[in-house]
C-alpha positions as CSV (number, residue, x, y, z in Angstrom):
1,X,158.2,66.9,23.6
2,X,158.1,63.1,23.9
3,X,161.2,61.0,23.9
4,X,159.8,58.7,21.2
5,X,156.8,59.0,18.9
6,X,155.2,55.9,20.3
7,X,154.5,57.8,23.5
8,X,151.8,59.6,21.5
9,X,148.9,57.3,22.3
10,X,146.0,59.7,21.8
11,X,142.8,58.8,20.1
12,X,142.5,58.0,16.4
13,X,138.7,58.5,16.1
14,X,135.8,60.2,17.6
15,X,135.3,63.9,18.6
16,X,138.0,65.6,20.6
17,X,137.3,68.7,22.7
18,X,140.5,70.6,23.3
19,X,141.0,72.4,26.6
20,X,141.1,76.2,26.6
21,X,144.9,76.3,27.2
22,X,145.3,74.6,23.8
23,X,142.4,76.2,21.9
24,X,140.7,79.4,23.0
25,X,138.6,79.8,19.9
26,X,134.9,79.3,19.6
27,X,135.3,75.9,17.9
28,X,137.2,73.6,20.2
29,X,135.9,70.3,19.1
30,X,137.4,68.3,16.3
31,X,136.2,65.2,14.4
32,X,139.1,62.9,13.8
33,X,137.3,61.2,10.9
34,X,137.3,64.6,9.0
35,X,140.8,65.1,7.6
36,X,140.6,69.0,7.8
37,X,139.6,68.8,11.5
38,X,142.3,66.2,12.3
39,X,145.0,68.5,10.6
40,X,143.8,71.5,12.5
41,X,143.8,69.7,15.8
42,X,147.3,68.4,15.3
43,X,148.6,71.8,14.2
44,X,147.0,73.4,17.3
45,X,148.3,70.9,19.8
46,X,151.8,70.9,18.4
47,X,152.0,74.7,18.4
48,X,150.2,75.3,21.7
49,X,151.1,72.4,24.0
50,X,153.2,73.4,27.0
51,X,153.8,69.9,28.3
52,X,154.5,66.4,26.9
53,X,151.3,65.3,28.7
54,X,149.2,67.4,26.3
55,X,151.0,65.8,23.3
56,X,150.6,62.3,24.7
57,X,146.9,62.9,25.4
58,X,145.8,64.4,22.1
59,X,148.3,63.1,19.5
60,X,148.7,59.6,18.1
61,X,152.0,58.5,16.6
62,X,150.4,56.7,13.6
63,X,148.1,59.6,12.8
64,X,150.9,62.1,13.2
65,X,153.0,60.2,10.7
66,X,150.1,60.2,8.2
67,X,149.3,63.9,8.7
68,X,152.8,65.3,9.0
69,X,153.4,66.2,5.3
70,X,150.2,68.2,5.3
71,X,150.7,70.1,8.6
72,X,151.4,73.8,8.3
73,X,153.7,74.6,11.2
74,X,156.1,77.5,11.9
75,X,159.6,76.5,10.5
76,X,161.3,76.5,13.9
77,X,158.6,74.1,15.3
78,X,158.8,71.8,12.3
79,X,162.6,71.8,12.5
80,X,162.5,71.0,16.2
81,X,160.2,68.0,15.6
82,X,162.3,66.7,12.7
83,X,165.5,67.1,14.7
84,X,163.9,64.9,17.4
85,X,162.1,62.5,15.0
86,X,164.0,62.2,11.7
87,X,161.5,59.7,10.5
88,X,159.0,62.5,10.1
89,X,161.2,64.1,7.5
90,X,161.5,60.8,5.6
91,X,157.7,60.5,5.9
92,X,157.2,63.9,4.2
93,X,159.6,63.0,1.3
């Protein structure tokens, strides 16, 4: 997990192809201009990333703040992120 959200400097547009260690399904490309694709990409990266490098590469702080209220994450994962970044909880309110 990054120390601060601003470490998340991933793309905000375009088509992103996730590597197999993050998404092993048949559809590994996501269009960030499509809200459903962006949400799915963020949920997958947050759940499956093993290193902060994955998070920094594929997530963007501003986009995460916008999408956070709509992301369906396991409660322990959501709680971990909110504990580290309380501003996400305020964003969801």
